[in-house]
C-alpha positions, 0 to 999 in steps of 0.5 A: 122113550125107545128101548136101549140097544144091547151094548154088545150089539152096539159095538158089534160084539158078542157077550163075553168079549175081552177087554182088547176086543171091546177097545178095538171095536170102540175105536172102529165104531167111534171113528165111523160115526165121529161128528167130524167125519159126518158133519150135520148127520144127526143119525151119526151123532146119535150113534156116536153117543150110543157107542160112547155110552156102551164103551163107558160101561163095557170098559169098566170091569165093575160096570161090565160085571153088573151089566152082564148080570142085570142088563141096563138096570144094573148100570142105571142109577135110578134102578137101585143097583148103584151103577154110577150112570151118566149124570155127570158125563161119561165118568172116567172117560177122559182117556178115551178123548186122549186116545183120539186127540188130534185124529180129527183135527181136535186138540184134546177132545172129540171135535164138536163134543168138548174138543177144539175143531180145526180152525177155519182161519188156518192157512189152506192150500188153494184149489187145484186145477186141471187142463186137458190138452191134445198133442200129436203122436210125434210130440208125445214120442219126442217131447215138446213145449207148449204155451197154454192160456188158463183162465183162473183166479190170481191174487188181486194186484190192487190189494195184494190179495188182502181184500182190503181197500189200499191204505186200510187193514182187516179188523179182529172179528168182534163176535169170535175175538179172532178165533174164527169159531164160536161155541155153545154148551148144551146139557144132555142126558149124557152130560154137557157137550160143547159144540164149536161152529164157524163164526158166521160174521167173519166166515171163520177167518177171525178178521173182518173187512170194513172197507173192501177192495173195489177190484176184488170186492174183498175176496183178495182174488180176481179172475184172469187169463194167464199164459203158462209155458210147459215142457212135455217130456218125451214118452208121455202117453194118453192120460199122462198127467203133468203137475205144474206146482203153484199154478192153481188158485191162490191159497186161503189165509196165507196158504200156498197156491194150488197146483195145475194138472195137465192131462194129455191126449195123444192123437192116433198115428196113420201108420203106428199103433202104440202099446206102452213104449213099443210100436206096432206096424203092419207092412204088405208084401207081395207073393214073390217077396214072401217066397224069394225073400226081399229087402224091405224099407220100413218106416220108423219114428226116426226115419226109414230103415232096411230089413231083409226078410228070408225066403219063405216068409209066411203071412202074419210073421212078426219081426222085431226091430230093437230100440225103434219104439218110443223113448221111455218116460224120463229114461234114456232107453227106448221100446221096440218096434214089431213089424207084421208082414201081410201077404197082399194078393193082387185083385186086378190082373190082365190076360198076360198076368193071369197066364203067368200066374197059371204057369207058375201054379203048374210049376210050383206044386203042393210039395213046395208048400207042404210042411211036415205035420202042416195043414195041407198034410193033415187035409190030404190024410182026411181024403185018403 
């Protein structure tokens, strides 16, 4: 038989830990290794028993004193120290079960260790579904209506979701008596433990179908293509999720239907880029417009607007158009539009045009460009 681990080590404590520290450590470790949180995990089950054993000793002042002095021998009933041992269970341990009662769906005990597990025949919500759709940039900005086709399970119209042949009804399961669970009692070195499992005859429903519905084969649901109309609000963006309540799969044992979640993808726009509720736009301007100022025609989602740029506008300058962005989701306010002007340099010039630009270059000298402390001034200083 493997040597027992130190009880303080089992609970992750140092020797001499206080009563509160022991209690907190036990709660943490018991929740970590609880069978309801680790179904089918034999290793977790063994560790859970080990944690319970350690706590039953360290939480009892008398046993703890003997353990601190003599180790495991001090609490071993066969070692002559009169420690009480574990022959009749965890002794004085009922309060521990009460401490965790209901936390894991039990009714007064630790799930498969003496308590009542969550019943498999309780009403359960149906499975949630997800559907991805793609909409245009404008549809996202202004909102739209869409009609979708979803292939999903619906309650069988023939049996109304009961799964039984019309005119018949379900019978109480003879194996579990309608509880949906069967139990077994096992004797262990730590006492008797009762394991509760789902009834394999009725699948946990507590009822059996002797004459199943011919359309759904007793499942109570059939697959069908359903048309669903949805309203997409103005302001949605990429990865926005719209919940449609009750449009998922049917519930189980009379539970509510699941929900349908619509995940939005928005197509990019030819001109605008979006960041949150704000829009960004780049507009080319000519040299004469930048130098002399000009009135630009700026496209927005609401139509064209005029905006006057001042003389001497530099390439890369950004102007803000208030409230010309996207409507904020489920609010009346709008974002803004930011317009960046880029200088467009001509690449195809005829002789006359080249001559005109050359003449302009003679007239418009460096003093026209130079700014106090600007790049041109710093460059001139370098070559003095």
